[in-house]
C-alpha positions as CSV (number, residue, x, y, z in Angstrom):
1,X,199.7,119.1,137.2
2,X,201.4,122.1,138.5
3,X,202.3,122.8,142.2
4,X,199.4,125.3,142.6
5,X,196.9,122.7,141.3
6,X,198.4,119.9,143.5
7,X,198.2,122.2,146.5
8,X,194.5,122.9,145.8
9,X,193.8,119.2,145.4
10,X,195.5,118.5,148.7
11,X,193.3,121.2,150.4
12,X,190.2,119.6,148.9
13,X,191.2,116.2,150.2
14,X,191.9,117.7,153.7
15,X,188.4,119.3,153.7
16,X,186.7,116.1,152.7
17,X,188.5,114.1,155.4
18,X,187.7,116.8,158.0
19,X,184.1,116.7,157.1
20,X,184.1,112.9,157.3
21,X,185.8,113.1,160.7
22,X,183.2,115.5,162.0
23,X,180.4,113.1,160.9
24,X,182.0,109.9,162.2
25,X,179.3,108.7,164.6
26,X,176.4,109.6,162.3
27,X,178.0,107.9,159.3
28,X,178.6,104.7,161.4
29,X,175.1,104.7,162.9
30,X,173.5,105.1,159.4
31,X,175.6,102.4,157.7
32,X,177.3,104.8,155.3
33,X,179.5,103.4,152.5
34,X,182.5,105.2,151.1
35,X,183.4,104.8,147.4
36,X,187.1,105.0,146.7
37,X,189.1,105.0,143.4
38,X,192.7,103.9,143.8
39,X,195.6,102.3,142.0
40,X,193.9,98.9,142.4
41,X,190.6,100.2,140.9
42,X,187.3,101.1,142.5
43,X,186.1,99.7,145.8
44,X,183.6,100.4,148.5
45,X,184.3,100.6,152.2
46,X,181.7,100.4,154.9
47,X,182.2,103.5,157.1
48,X,182.4,101.4,160.2
49,X,185.5,99.8,158.7
50,X,187.1,103.0,157.4
51,X,189.0,104.0,160.6
52,X,191.9,101.9,162.0
53,X,192.5,101.2,165.7
54,X,196.1,101.9,166.8
55,X,198.2,98.8,166.4
56,X,201.4,98.1,164.4
57,X,201.0,101.4,162.5
58,X,199.6,104.1,164.9
59,X,200.5,106.8,162.3
60,X,197.6,105.5,160.1
61,X,194.1,106.6,160.9
62,X,192.1,105.0,158.1
63,X,192.3,102.3,155.4
64,X,193.1,104.6,152.5
65,X,196.2,103.8,150.6
66,X,198.5,106.3,148.9
67,X,196.8,107.4,145.7
68,X,193.3,106.7,146.9
69,X,190.6,109.2,146.2
70,X,187.1,109.3,147.9
71,X,184.7,109.7,145.1
72,X,181.4,109.4,147.0
73,X,179.7,108.7,150.3
74,X,176.4,106.9,150.2
75,X,173.8,106.8,153.0
76,X,171.3,104.0,152.6
77,X,167.7,105.1,152.5
78,X,166.9,103.9,156.1
79,X,163.4,104.9,157.1
80,X,164.4,105.7,160.6
81,X,167.3,107.9,159.5
82,X,164.8,110.7,158.9
83,X,164.2,110.9,162.7
84,X,167.7,110.8,164.2
85,X,169.8,113.0,166.5
86,X,173.4,113.7,167.0
87,X,174.7,115.2,170.3
88,X,178.2,116.1,171.2
89,X,179.8,117.4,174.4
90,X,182.7,119.9,173.9
91,X,185.1,121.2,176.4
92,X,184.6,124.8,175.1
93,X,182.4,126.2,172.3
94,X,185.6,127.2,170.5
95,X,186.6,123.6,170.0
96,X,185.2,121.9,166.9
97,X,185.8,118.4,168.1
98,X,183.7,116.6,170.6
99,X,185.0,115.1,173.9
100,X,182.1,112.6,173.6
101,X,179.3,112.2,171.1
102,X,176.4,110.0,170.3
103,X,174.4,109.5,167.1
104,X,171.0,107.8,167.5
105,X,168.4,106.8,164.9
106,X,165.2,105.1,165.9
107,X,162.3,103.6,164.0
108,X,159.4,104.0,166.4
109,X,155.9,102.8,165.5
110,X,152.9,102.8,167.8
111,X,155.2,103.6,170.7
112,X,157.5,100.6,170.1
113,X,161.1,100.8,168.9
114,X,161.3,98.6,165.8
115,X,164.9,99.3,164.9
116,X,167.7,101.3,166.3
117,X,171.2,102.5,165.4
118,X,173.5,103.9,168.1
119,X,177.1,105.0,167.5
120,X,179.4,106.7,169.9
121,X,182.3,109.1,169.3
122,X,185.1,110.1,171.7
123,X,185.2,106.7,173.4
124,X,188.2,105.5,171.4
125,X,190.3,106.3,168.4
126,X,187.4,105.6,166.0
127,X,183.6,105.8,166.2
128,X,181.9,102.7,167.6
129,X,178.5,101.3,166.9
130,X,176.9,100.3,170.3
131,X,175.1,97.1,169.5
132,X,174.5,96.7,173.3
133,X,172.5,99.9,173.3
134,X,170.7,98.8,170.1
135,X,169.7,95.5,171.7
136,X,168.4,97.3,174.8
137,X,166.1,99.5,172.6
138,X,164.7,97.2,169.9
139,X,161.3,95.8,170.7
140,X,160.9,98.0,173.7
141,X,158.5,100.8,174.4
142,X,160.0,104.2,173.7
143,X,160.0,105.4,177.3
144,X,162.5,107.3,179.4
145,X,163.2,104.1,181.3
146,X,164.1,102.2,178.1
147,X,166.4,105.0,177.1
148,X,168.1,104.9,180.5
149,X,168.6,101.2,180.2
150,X,170.1,101.6,176.7
151,X,172.4,104.3,178.0
152,X,173.5,102.0,180.8
153,X,174.1,99.2,178.3
154,X,176.2,101.5,176.1
155,X,178.2,102.7,179.2
156,X,178.8,99.2,180.5
157,X,180.0,98.0,177.1
158,X,182.2,101.0,176.8
159,X,183.8,100.3,180.2
160,X,184.7,96.9,178.8
161,X,186.4,98.5,175.8
162,X,189.9,97.1,175.9
163,X,192.6,97.7,173.3
164,X,190.1,99.9,171.4
165,X,188.1,96.9,170.3
166,X,184.5,97.3,169.1
167,X,181.7,97.7,171.6
168,X,179.5,94.6,171.5
């Protein structure tokens, strides 16, 4: 492989990682799985486990090892994923990254929330699935009051976020 080919490969990898970073909350909320080929063979990584919290090695942002190549990203065929939303708040329209974001997917039947996925971005160094918000939604009527209660649950859990641990 020549220098030009290696540089092109590096640009492709950078684009793939940038796209994955832009979709962080959505991929966590929808239980995406990353397929990786590396020196130790092929493996799968749940997207929720892909990013690392700062710790002993703050220079590392994800679990990829040198030589790893992302070969695919799978999204499970979740029925409620067809009706989902992603919202992000940016400081200025010129910024591509969000200060805060939320990805929400709901399975609503006959006015009742049967299943829910909620993931938040911008609340730490990695996207977090808000199981507190999900618990506040599942089994409840799809009403503005239920959504306010779930938002409050996500916020309360986020305020307890210490050391960039997961939101429970």
